[in-house]
CHARMM-style PDB file with segment names, atoms N, HN, CA, C and O in Angstrom:
ATOM      1  N   MET     1     190.566  69.968 155.614  1.00  0.00      PROA
ATOM      2  CA  MET     1     191.758  69.137 155.657  1.00  0.00      PROA
ATOM      3  C   MET     1     192.876  69.868 154.903  1.00  0.00      PROA
ATOM      4  O   MET     1     192.625  70.562 153.918  1.00  0.00      PROA
ATOM      5  N   SER     2     194.084  69.703 155.374  1.00  0.00      PROA
ATOM      6  HN  SER     2     194.287  69.140 156.175  1.00  0.00      PROA
ATOM      7  CA  SER     2     195.254  70.299 154.744  1.00  0.00      PROA
ATOM      8  C   SER     2     196.203  69.186 154.327  1.00  0.00      PROA
ATOM      9  O   SER     2     196.209  68.104 154.914  1.00  0.00      PROA
ATOM     10  N   SER     3     197.000  69.466 153.314  1.00  0.00      PROA
ATOM     11  HN  SER     3     196.995  70.346 152.838  1.00  0.00      PROA
ATOM     12  CA  SER     3     197.937  68.470 152.803  1.00  0.00      PROA
ATOM     13  C   SER     3     199.361  69.013 152.796  1.00  0.00      PROA
ATOM     14  O   SER     3     199.582  70.221 152.867  1.00  0.00      PROA
ATOM     15  N   THR     4     200.319  68.096 152.710  1.00  0.00      PROA
ATOM     16  HN  THR     4     200.139  67.114 152.653  1.00  0.00      PROA
ATOM     17  CA  THR     4     201.733  68.443 152.614  1.00  0.00      PROA
ATOM     18  C   THR     4     201.948  69.470 151.502  1.00  0.00      PROA
ATOM     19  O   THR     4     201.286  69.420 150.465  1.00  0.00      PROA
ATOM     20  N   ASP     5     202.858  70.381 151.721  1.00  0.00      PROA
ATOM     21  HN  ASP     5     203.396  70.421 152.563  1.00  0.00      PROA
ATOM     22  CA  ASP     5     203.238  71.453 150.791  1.00  0.00      PROA
ATOM     23  C   ASP     5     202.255  72.615 150.755  1.00  0.00      PROA
ATOM     24  O   ASP     5     202.480  73.571 150.013  1.00  0.00      PROA
ATOM     25  N   GLU     6     201.179  72.569 151.528  1.00  0.00      PROA
ATOM     26  HN  GLU     6     200.997  71.793 152.131  1.00  0.00      PROA
ATOM     27  CA  GLU     6     200.274  73.711 151.625  1.00  0.00      PROA
ATOM     28  C   GLU     6     200.778  74.648 152.708  1.00  0.00      PROA
ATOM     29  O   GLU     6     201.560  74.254 153.573  1.00  0.00      PROA
ATOM     30  N   LYS     7     200.319  75.900 152.650  1.00  0.00      PROA
ATOM     31  HN  LYS     7     199.684  76.220 151.947  1.00  0.00      PROA
ATOM     32  CA  LYS     7     200.609  76.900 153.669  1.00  0.00      PROA
ATOM     33  C   LYS     7     199.286  77.256 154.351  1.00  0.00      PROA
ATOM     34  O   LYS     7     198.677  78.274 154.024  1.00  0.00      PROA
ATOM     35  N   PRO     8     198.839  76.426 155.293  1.00  0.00      PROA
ATOM     36  CA  PRO     8     197.520  76.634 155.892  1.00  0.00      PROA
ATOM     37  C   PRO     8     197.473  77.723 156.961  1.00  0.00      PROA
ATOM     38  O   PRO     8     196.394  78.055 157.451  1.00  0.00      PROA
ATOM     39  N   GLY     9     198.617  78.279 157.326  1.00  0.00      PROA
ATOM     40  HN  GLY     9     199.493  78.009 156.927  1.00  0.00      PROA
ATOM     41  CA  GLY     9     198.657  79.315 158.360  1.00  0.00      PROA
ATOM     42  C   GLY     9     199.081  78.759 159.702  1.00  0.00      PROA
ATOM     43  O   GLY     9     199.258  77.552 159.865  1.00  0.00      PROA
ATOM     44  N   LYS    10     199.242  79.670 160.673  1.00  0.00      PROA
ATOM     45  HN  LYS    10     199.098  80.650 160.540  1.00  0.00      PROA
ATOM     46  CA  LYS    10     199.664  79.277 162.020  1.00  0.00      PROA
ATOM     47  C   LYS    10     198.657  78.319 162.631  1.00  0.00      PROA
ATOM     48  O   LYS    10     197.460  78.396 162.354  1.00  0.00      PROA
ATOM     49  N   GLY    11     199.156  77.413 163.467  1.00  0.00      PROA
ATOM     50  HN  GLY    11     200.128  77.350 163.692  1.00  0.00      PROA
ATOM     51  CA  GLY    11     198.258  76.524 164.185  1.00  0.00      PROA
ATOM     52  C   GLY    11     198.852  75.155 164.410  1.00  0.00      PROA
ATOM     53  O   GLY    11     200.003  74.882 164.070  1.00  0.00      PROA
ATOM     54  N   VAL    12     198.027  74.300 164.998  1.00  0.00      PROA
ATOM     55  HN  VAL    12     197.092  74.522 165.274  1.00  0.00      PROA
ATOM     56  CA  VAL    12     198.408  72.922 165.274  1.00  0.00      PROA
ATOM     57  C   VAL    12     197.624  72.038 164.324  1.00  0.00      PROA
ATOM     58  O   VAL    12     196.402  72.151 164.228  1.00  0.00      PROA
ATOM     59  N   TYR    13     198.318  71.161 163.624  1.00  0.00      PROA
ATOM     60  HN  TYR    13     199.311  71.069 163.701  1.00  0.00      PROA
ATOM     61  CA  TYR    13     197.696  70.267 162.654  1.00  0.00      PROA
ATOM     62  C   TYR    13     197.970  68.838 163.072  1.00  0.00      PROA
ATOM     63  O   TYR    13     199.084  68.511 163.481  1.00  0.00      PROA
ATOM     64  N   THR    14     196.960  67.981 162.972  1.00  0.00      PROA
ATOM     65  HN  THR    14     196.055  68.246 162.639  1.00  0.00      PROA
ATOM     66  CA  THR    14     197.048  66.599 163.423  1.00  0.00      PROA
ATOM     67  C   THR    14     197.000  65.661 162.231  1.00  0.00      PROA
ATOM     68  O   THR    14     196.111  65.763 161.386  1.00  0.00      PROA
ATOM     69  N   CYS    15     197.954  64.750 162.166  1.00  0.00      PROA
ATOM     70  HN  CYS    15     198.676  64.667 162.853  1.00  0.00      PROA
ATOM     71  CA  CYS    15     198.001  63.768 161.092  1.00  0.00      PROA
ATOM     72  C   CYS    15     196.733  62.913 161.131  1.00  0.00      PROA
ATOM     73  O   CYS    15     196.349  62.411 162.187  1.00  0.00      PROA
ATOM     74  N   THR    16     196.084  62.752 159.973  1.00  0.00      PROA
ATOM     75  HN  THR    16     196.396  63.160 159.115  1.00  0.00      PROA
ATOM     76  CA  THR    16     194.853  61.960 159.938  1.00  0.00      PROA
ATOM     77  C   THR    16     195.127  60.458 160.028  1.00  0.00      PROA
ATOM     78  O   THR    16     194.208  59.676 160.271  1.00  0.00      PROA
ATOM     79  N   LYS    17     196.383  60.050 159.834  1.00  0.00      PROA
ATOM     80  HN  LYS    17     197.129  60.685 159.636  1.00  0.00      PROA
ATOM     81  CA  LYS    17     196.718  58.619 159.879  1.00  0.00      PROA
ATOM     82  C   LYS    17     197.131  58.163 161.279  1.00  0.00      PROA
ATOM     83  O   LYS    17     196.628  57.158 161.780  1.00  0.00      PROA
ATOM     84  N   CYS    18     198.061  58.913 161.916  1.00  0.00      PROA
ATOM     85  HN  CYS    18     198.470  59.729 161.509  1.00  0.00      PROA
ATOM     86  CA  CYS    18     198.602  58.433 163.200  1.00  0.00      PROA
ATOM     87  C   CYS    18     198.341  59.361 164.381  1.00  0.00      PROA
ATOM     88  O   CYS    18     198.574  58.981 165.528  1.00  0.00      PROA
ATOM     89  N   GLY    19     197.856  60.588 164.109  1.00  0.00      PROA
ATOM     90  HN  GLY    19     197.668  60.896 163.176  1.00  0.00      PROA
ATOM     91  CA  GLY    19     197.553  61.502 165.203  1.00  0.00      PROA
ATOM     92  C   GLY    19     198.710  62.387 165.643  1.00  0.00      PROA
ATOM     93  O   GLY    19     198.556  63.182 166.570  1.00  0.00      PROA
ATOM     94  N   GLN    20     199.866  62.264 164.995  1.00  0.00      PROA
ATOM     95  HN  GLN    20     199.991  61.618 164.242  1.00  0.00      PROA
ATOM     96  CA  GLN    20     201.014  63.118 165.328  1.00  0.00      PROA
ATOM     97  C   GLN    20     200.650  64.575 165.089  1.00  0.00      PROA
ATOM     98  O   GLN    20     200.032  64.907 164.078  1.00  0.00      PROA
ATOM     99  N   ARG    21     201.031  65.443 166.017  1.00  0.00      PROA
ATOM    100  HN  ARG    21     201.533  65.173 166.839  1.00  0.00      PROA
ATOM    101  CA  ARG    21     200.735  66.867 165.864  1.00  0.00      PROA
ATOM    102  C   ARG    21     201.942  67.606 165.318  1.00  0.00      PROA
ATOM    103  O   ARG    21     203.082  67.340 165.701  1.00  0.00      PROA
ATOM    104  N   VAL    22     201.670  68.548 164.408  1.00  0.00      PROA
ATOM    105  HN  VAL    22     200.745  68.764 164.096  1.00  0.00      PROA
ATOM    106  CA  VAL    22     202.693  69.410 163.829  1.00  0.00      PROA
ATOM    107  C   VAL    22     202.261  70.840 164.104  1.00  0.00      PROA
ATOM    108  O   VAL    22     201.115  71.209 163.846  1.00  0.00      PROA
ATOM    109  N   ILE    23     203.182  71.650 164.629  1.00  0.00      PROA
ATOM    110  HN  ILE    23     204.113  71.350 164.838  1.00  0.00      PROA
ATOM    111  CA  ILE    23     202.872  73.043 164.953  1.00  0.00      PROA
ATOM    112  C   ILE    23     203.548  73.952 163.936  1.00  0.00      PROA
ATOM    113  O   ILE    23     204.757  73.871 163.719  1.00  0.00      PROA
ATOM    114  N   LEU    24     202.752  74.820 163.317  1.00  0.00      PROA
ATOM    115  HN  LEU    24     201.770  74.886 163.494  1.00  0.00      PROA
ATOM    116  CA  LEU    24     203.299  75.824 162.408  1.00  0.00      PROA
ATOM    117  C   LEU    24     203.264  77.164 163.124  1.00  0.00      PROA
ATOM    118  O   LEU    24     202.213  77.591 163.603  1.00  0.00      PROA
ATOM    119  N   ASP    25     204.413  77.829 163.197  1.00  0.00      PROA
ATOM    120  HN  ASP    25     205.267  77.483 162.808  1.00  0.00      PROA
ATOM    121  CA  ASP    25     204.546  79.084 163.937  1.00  0.00      PROA
ATOM    122  C   ASP    25     204.411  80.330 163.074  1.00  0.00      PROA
ATOM    123  O   ASP    25     204.345  81.444 163.594  1.00  0.00      PROA
ATOM    124  N   ASP    26     204.371  80.149 161.763  1.00  0.00      PROA
ATOM    125  HN  ASP    26     204.424  79.244 161.340  1.00  0.00      PROA
ATOM    126  CA  ASP    26     204.354  81.299 160.870  1.00  0.00      PROA
ATOM    127  C   ASP    26     203.392  81.034 159.716  1.00  0.00      PROA
ATOM    128  O   ASP    26     203.248  79.891 159.282  1.00  0.00      PROA
ATOM    129  N   ASN    27     202.739  82.068 159.219  1.00  0.00      PROA
ATOM    130  HN  ASN    27     202.855  82.996 159.571  1.00  0.00      PROA
ATOM    131  CA  ASN    27     201.792  81.896 158.119  1.00  0.00      PROA
ATOM    132  C   ASN    27     202.457  81.430 156.838  1.00  0.00      PROA
ATOM    133  O   ASN    27     201.775  80.935 155.940  1.00  0.00      PROA
ATOM    134  N   SER    28     203.789  81.578 156.729  1.00  0.00      PROA
ATOM    135  HN  SER    28     204.343  81.980 157.458  1.00  0.00      PROA
ATOM    136  CA  SER    28     204.483  81.149 155.519  1.00  0.00      PROA
ATOM    137  C   SER    28     205.063  79.739 155.639  1.00  0.00      PROA
ATOM    138  O   SER    28     205.653  79.236 154.683  1.00  0.00      PROA
ATOM    139  N   ASP    29     204.903  79.088 156.810  1.00  0.00      PROA
ATOM    140  HN  ASP    29     204.424  79.496 157.586  1.00  0.00      PROA
ATOM    141  CA  ASP    29     205.404  77.722 156.985  1.00  0.00      PROA
ATOM    142  C   ASP    29     204.627  76.744 156.101  1.00  0.00      PROA
ATOM    143  O   ASP    29     203.418  76.886 155.921  1.00  0.00      PROA
ATOM    144  N   ILE    30     205.326  75.762 155.560  1.00  0.00      PROA
ATOM    145  HN  ILE    30     206.308  75.647 155.706  1.00  0.00      PROA
ATOM    146  CA  ILE    30     204.718  74.740 154.705  1.00  0.00      PROA
ATOM    147  C   ILE    30     204.584  73.452 155.514  1.00  0.00      PROA
ATOM    148  O   ILE    30     205.501  73.065 156.238  1.00  0.00      PROA
ATOM    149  N   LEU    31     203.433  72.792 155.384  1.00  0.00      PROA
ATOM    150  HN  LEU    31     202.688  73.106 154.795  1.00  0.00      PROA
ATOM    151  CA  LEU    31     203.233  71.520 156.089  1.00  0.00      PROA
ATOM    152  C   LEU    31     204.193  70.466 155.535  1.00  0.00      PROA
ATOM    153  O   LEU    31     204.228  70.234 154.327  1.00  0.00      PROA
ATOM    154  N   PRO    32     204.967  69.830 156.411  1.00  0.00      PROA
ATOM    155  CA  PRO    32     205.875  68.768 155.969  1.00  0.00      PROA
ATOM    156  C   PRO    32     205.135  67.428 155.971  1.00  0.00      PROA
ATOM    157  O   PRO    32     204.029  67.342 156.506  1.00  0.00      PROA
ATOM    158  N   PRO    33     205.730  66.375 155.380  1.00  0.00      PROA
ATOM    159  CA  PRO    33     205.162  65.046 155.597  1.00  0.00      PROA
ATOM    160  C   PRO    33     205.203  64.750 157.101  1.00  0.00      PROA
ATOM    161  O   PRO    33     206.068  65.269 157.807  1.00  0.00      PROA
ATOM    162  N   CYS    34     204.298  63.943 157.584  1.00  0.00      PROA
ATOM    163  HN  CYS    34     203.595  63.522 157.011  1.00  0.00      PROA
ATOM    164  CA  CYS    34     204.260  63.621 159.014  1.00  0.00      PROA
ATOM    165  C   CYS    34     205.613  63.088 159.464  1.00  0.00      PROA
ATOM    166  O   CYS    34     206.150  62.169 158.845  1.00  0.00      PROA
ATOM    167  N   PRO    35     206.180  63.657 160.544  1.00  0.00      PROA
ATOM    168  CA  PRO    35     207.492  63.200 161.021  1.00  0.00      PROA
ATOM    169  C   PRO    35     207.466  61.785 161.604  1.00  0.00      PROA
ATOM    170  O   PRO    35     208.514  61.159 161.764  1.00  0.00      PROA
ATOM    171  N   LYS    36     206.272  61.283 161.919  1.00  0.00      PROA
ATOM    172  HN  LYS    36     205.421  61.791 161.788  1.00  0.00      PROA
ATOM    173  CA  LYS    36     206.167  59.967 162.526  1.00  0.00      PROA
ATOM    174  C   LYS    36     205.888  58.861 161.492  1.00  0.00      PROA
ATOM    175  O   LYS    36     206.525  57.808 161.510  1.00  0.00      PROA
ATOM    176  N   CYS    37     204.912  59.122 160.580  1.00  0.00      PROA
ATOM    177  HN  CYS    37     204.394  59.978 160.565  1.00  0.00      PROA
ATOM    178  CA  CYS    37     204.516  58.055 159.655  1.00  0.00      PROA
ATOM    179  C   CYS    37     204.626  58.430 158.177  1.00  0.00      PROA
ATOM    180  O   CYS    37     204.315  57.613 157.310  1.00  0.00      PROA
ATOM    181  N   GLU    38     205.066  59.656 157.877  1.00  0.00      PROA
ATOM    182  HN  GLU    38     205.319  60.320 158.581  1.00  0.00      PROA
ATOM    183  CA  GLU    38     205.243  60.132 156.498  1.00  0.00      PROA
ATOM    184  C   GLU    38     203.937  60.352 155.738  1.00  0.00      PROA
ATOM    185  O   GLU    38     203.970  60.571 154.528  1.00  0.00      PROA
ATOM    186  N   ALA    39     202.785  60.300 156.418  1.00  0.00      PROA
ATOM    187  HN  ALA    39     202.758  60.122 157.402  1.00  0.00      PROA
ATOM    188  CA  ALA    39     201.515  60.595 155.752  1.00  0.00      PROA
ATOM    189  C   ALA    39     201.485  62.062 155.345  1.00  0.00      PROA
ATOM    190  O   ALA    39     202.313  62.851 155.799  1.00  0.00      PROA
ATOM    191  N   THR    40     200.531  62.432 154.488  1.00  0.00      PROA
ATOM    192  HN  THR    40     199.858  61.791 154.119  1.00  0.00      PROA
ATOM    193  CA  THR    40     200.526  63.781 153.942  1.00  0.00      PROA
ATOM    194  C   THR    40     199.238  64.559 154.190  1.00  0.00      PROA
ATOM    195  O   THR    40     199.097  65.671 153.681  1.00  0.00      PROA
ATOM    196  N   ASN    41     198.301  64.016 154.948  1.00  0.00      PROA
ATOM    197  HN  ASN    41     198.415  63.113 155.362  1.00  0.00      PROA
ATOM    198  CA  ASN    41     197.055  64.732 155.218  1.00  0.00      PROA
ATOM    199  C   ASN    41     196.918  65.061 156.697  1.00  0.00      PROA
ATOM    200  O   ASN    41     197.227  64.249 157.570  1.00  0.00      PROA
ATOM    201  N   TYR    42     196.449  66.268 156.948  1.00  0.00      PROA
ATOM    202  HN  TYR    42     196.199  66.927 156.238  1.00  0.00      PROA
ATOM    203  CA  TYR    42     196.290  66.750 158.319  1.00  0.00      PROA
ATOM    204  C   TYR    42     194.898  67.350 158.497  1.00  0.00      PROA
ATOM    205  O   TYR    42     194.266  67.793 157.538  1.00  0.00      PROA
ATOM    206  N   LYS    43     194.435  67.354 159.755  1.00  0.00      PROA
ATOM    207  HN  LYS    43     194.948  66.994 160.534  1.00  0.00      PROA
ATOM    208  CA  LYS    43     193.221  68.080 160.097  1.00  0.00      PROA
ATOM    209  C   LYS    43     193.606  69.153 161.101  1.00  0.00      PROA
ATOM    210  O   LYS    43     194.533  68.967 161.890  1.00  0.00      PROA
ATOM    211  N   PRO    44     192.892  70.287 161.075  1.00  0.00      PROA
ATOM    212  CA  PRO    44     193.229  71.379 162.004  1.00  0.00      PROA
ATOM    213  C   PRO    44     192.914  70.998 163.448  1.00  0.00      PROA
ATOM    214  OT1 PRO    44     193.135  71.796 164.359  1.00  0.00      PROA
TER     215      PRO     44
END
């Protein structure tokens, strides 16, 4: 599981609360709070 403010690397991360997907295009990108529900935990 990854959390907001982590740099988990490139990939698609799914919010564990609402299922919203966030795509990170660069290894230096930081996971934001979920744009849909503001939750902070994601699964790869």
